[in-house]
C-alpha positions in Angstrom: 0.0 0.0 0.0 1.3 3.5 -0.9 2.2 5.6 2.1 0.5 8.9 2.8 3.0 11.7 2.1 2.9 14.1 5.1 4.6 17.4 5.4 4.9 18.9 8.9 5.4 22.7 8.6 6.4 24.9 11.5 7.4 28.6 11.6 10.1 27.5 14.2 10.5 31.0 15.7 9.7 30.5 19.4 12.2 27.6 19.7 15.0 29.9 18.5 14.1 32.9 20.6 13.1 31.4 23.9 15.3 29.1 26.1 12.3 27.9 28.0 10.5 26.8 24.9 13.6 25.3 23.4 13.9 23.1 26.5 10.4 21.7 25.8 10.9 21.4 22.0 14.7 21.2 21.5 14.3 20.1 17.9 11.3 22.2 17.2 7.6 21.7 17.4 7.7 20.2 13.9 10.0 17.4 15.0 7.8 16.6 18.0 4.7 16.3 15.8 6.6 14.3 13.1 8.0 11.9 15.8 4.5 11.2 17.0 3.6 9.9 13.5 6.7 7.8 13.0 5.2 4.7 14.8 2.7 4.4 12.0 3.9 2.5 9.0 1.5 4.2 6.6 3.2 7.7 6.7 6.1 9.1 4.7 7.0 12.1 6.8 9.0 15.2 6.0 9.3 18.6 7.8 9.7 22.2 6.6 10.2 25.5 8.3 9.8 29.2 7.6 13.5 29.9 7.2 13.9 27.5 4.3 13.9 28.7 0.7 10.3 29.4 -0.4 9.5 28.8 3.3 9.8 25.1 2.5 6.6 25.3 0.4 7.9 25.3 -3.1 5.6 23.9 -5.9 7.5 20.6 -6.1 7.3 20.0 -2.4 3.6 20.8 -2.2 2.8 18.8 -5.3 4.4 15.8 -3.6 2.4 16.3 -0.4 -0.8 14.4 0.4 -1.4 16.1 3.8 0.1 19.3 5.1 0.2 19.9 8.9 0.8 23.5 9.9 1.9 25.2 13.1 2.4 28.9 13.4 1.9 31.7 15.8 4.0 34.9 15.5 5.1 34.5 11.9 1.8 34.6 10.0 2.7 37.8 8.2 6.1 36.4 7.1 4.5 34.0 4.7 4.4 35.7 1.2 0.9 36.0 -0.2 1.9 34.0 -3.3 2.9 31.1 -1.1 -0.3 31.3 0.9 -2.2 31.2 -2.3 -0.1 28.2 -3.5 -1.1 26.3 -0.4 -4.8 27.2 -0.8 -4.8 26.0 -4.4 -3.2 22.7 -3.5 -5.9 22.2 -0.9 -8.6 23.0 -3.5 -6.8 20.5 -5.7 -7.1 17.7 -3.1 -4.3 18.1 -0.5 -5.4 17.6 3.1 -4.7 20.5 5.5 -4.4 20.1 9.3 -4.3 23.4 11.1 -3.0 23.4 14.7 -3.6 25.7 17.6 -2.7 29.4 16.8 -2.4 28.5 13.1 -6.1 29.4 12.8 -4.8 32.9 11.9 -2.3 31.7 9.2 -2.8 33.1 5.7 -3.8 29.9 3.9 -6.4 29.0 6.5 -8.0 32.4 6.5 -8.1 32.4 2.7 -9.8 29.0 2.7 -12.3 30.0 5.4 -13.1 33.4 4.0 -13.5 34.9 7.6 -11.2 36.6 10.1 -10.9 33.4 12.2 -10.3 35.3 15.4 -11.3 34.2 18.9 -10.9 35.0 22.6 -7.7 33.8 24.3 -5.9 33.9 27.6 -2.6 32.5 28.9 -3.1 31.3 32.5 -2.1 27.6 32.9 -5.7 26.6 32.9 -7.2 23.1 32.5 -8.7 22.1 29.1 -11.1 19.2 28.7 -11.6 18.2 25.1 -14.9 16.4 24.7 -15.4 14.0 21.8 -18.9 14.9 20.6 -18.8 12.7 17.4 -17.4 9.3 18.6 -18.2 7.7 15.2 -16.0 10.1 13.3 -12.7 8.7 12.0 -10.7 11.4 13.8 -12.1 10.1 17.1 -10.8 6.6 16.5 -9.2 5.0 19.5 -9.8 8.0 21.8 -11.3 8.2 25.3 -14.5 10.1 25.9 -12.5 13.2 26.6 -8.9 14.3 26.7 -7.8 16.4 29.7 -4.9 18.8 29.6 -3.9 20.1 33.0 -2.2 23.2 31.6 -3.0 24.8 28.2 -3.7 28.2 26.8 -7.3 29.1 26.9 -9.4 29.9 23.8 -13.0 30.9 23.9 -16.0 31.5 21.7 -17.0 33.4 19.6 -14.6 31.7 17.1 -15.1 33.5 13.8 -15.1 30.6 11.4 -17.7 29.3 9.0 -20.0 26.7 10.5 -18.0 23.5 10.3 -19.2 20.6 8.0 -18.5 18.4 11.0 -17.6 19.2 14.6 -15.6 16.4 16.3 -14.4 18.1 19.6 -15.6 20.8 21.9 -13.3 22.1 24.7 -14.2 23.4 28.1 -11.7 25.4 30.1 -11.5 25.9 33.9 -12.0 29.6 33.4 -15.5 28.9 32.0 -14.9 29.3 28.3 -15.9 26.7 25.7 -14.5 26.4 22.2 -15.1 24.4 19.0 -11.7 22.7 19.2 -11.9 20.0 16.4 -13.6 21.2 13.2 -13.7 19.8 9.7 -14.5 21.3 6.3 -14.3 20.3 2.6 -12.9 22.9 0.2 -12.8 22.0 -3.5 -11.3 18.5 -3.5 -9.5 18.9 -0.2 -10.3 18.3 3.4 -9.4 20.6 6.3 -9.2 19.9 10.0 -8.6 22.5 12.7 -7.4 21.2 16.1 -7.0 23.6 19.0 -4.4 22.3 21.5 -0.7 22.9 21.2 0.5 26.2 22.8 4.3 26.3 22.5 4.8 26.7 26.3 3.4 23.2 27.0 4.6 19.7 26.0 1.2 18.9 24.5 2.6 17.3 21.3 4.3 14.6 23.2 1.0 13.2 24.6 -0.1 9.9 23.1 -3.8 11.0 22.9 -2.9 14.2 21.0 -0.6 12.3 18.7 -3.5 9.8 18.0 -5.8 12.7 17.0 -3.2 14.0 14.6 -2.6 10.6 13.1 -6.3 10.0 12.7 -6.7 13.4 11.1 -4.0 12.6 8.5 -5.7 9.4 7.5 -9.0 11.3 7.2 -7.6 14.2 5.3 -5.6 12.3 2.7 -6.7 12.7 -0.9 -9.8 10.6 -1.6 -8.8 9.5 -5.1 -12.2 10.3 -6.3 -13.1 11.6 -9.8 -12.0 15.1 -10.8 -15.0 17.1 -11.9 -15.2 18.7 -15.4 -15.6 22.5 -15.0 -16.2 25.3 -17.5 -17.7 25.3 -20.9 -18.3 21.7 -22.0 -18.7 21.9 -25.7 -19.5 18.2 -26.3 -22.7 16.9 -24.6 -22.8 13.5 -22.9 -25.9 12.6 -24.9 -26.8 13.4 -28.5 -28.8 16.6 -28.6 -29.6 19.2 -31.2 -27.2 22.0 -30.7 -28.7 25.5 -30.9 -27.0 28.1 -33.2 -25.9 31.0 -31.0 -23.5 32.5 -33.6 -25.4 35.8 -33.6 -25.4 36.3 -29.9 -23.2 38.9 -28.3 -20.6 37.5 -25.8 -18.7 40.2 -23.8 
């Protein structure tokens, strides 16, 4: 069976600037996420970071990616618009897109959602309880009824996103907020999954349950292999019909 080609992308800024964060993720958040996928034989995993040529997102790399996992926070504006558009077009063309934590404000996700994608947030070492509300969904495979994180950054509604096609998780925080923390959409031929946990100051991506969610999401978001629709002016009909003569009509 052909392996799913996964690209884990990370801006990799916090790890360089902060000693405390570097202690948690000495090889970068991207490597922590990638290492969580390595136990699965079905993945072919690569990583890329913002400081690489073309931000690690050149056409050849994206064209050879089945699922792109994205983590960013303070470097959203550093992605050139043409690269953000390139990612968007690859998703519309069938590439899966998994958007983690503060990446809800990254340019490709905002382009694909068509909204500002903002929310409430607070950093205060609060508890997050992530409830599985669609246990039959593939992304919920092999998970408990809820995942409890003793310390995480708090997000809260209103989360300015389009209504998800499917909502897999809802989070509750000890400060009282709730948040749509696991949301799915289809865009064009591609699938998108947003997953909330993963603030850089906490070792969230080393947890087995969080790694299970990401692995499940990759399997769900991979290209479907379905038919590619024919779009535009189809000059030849599928059945024999009398064709009208529109030669005298004006076409701007």
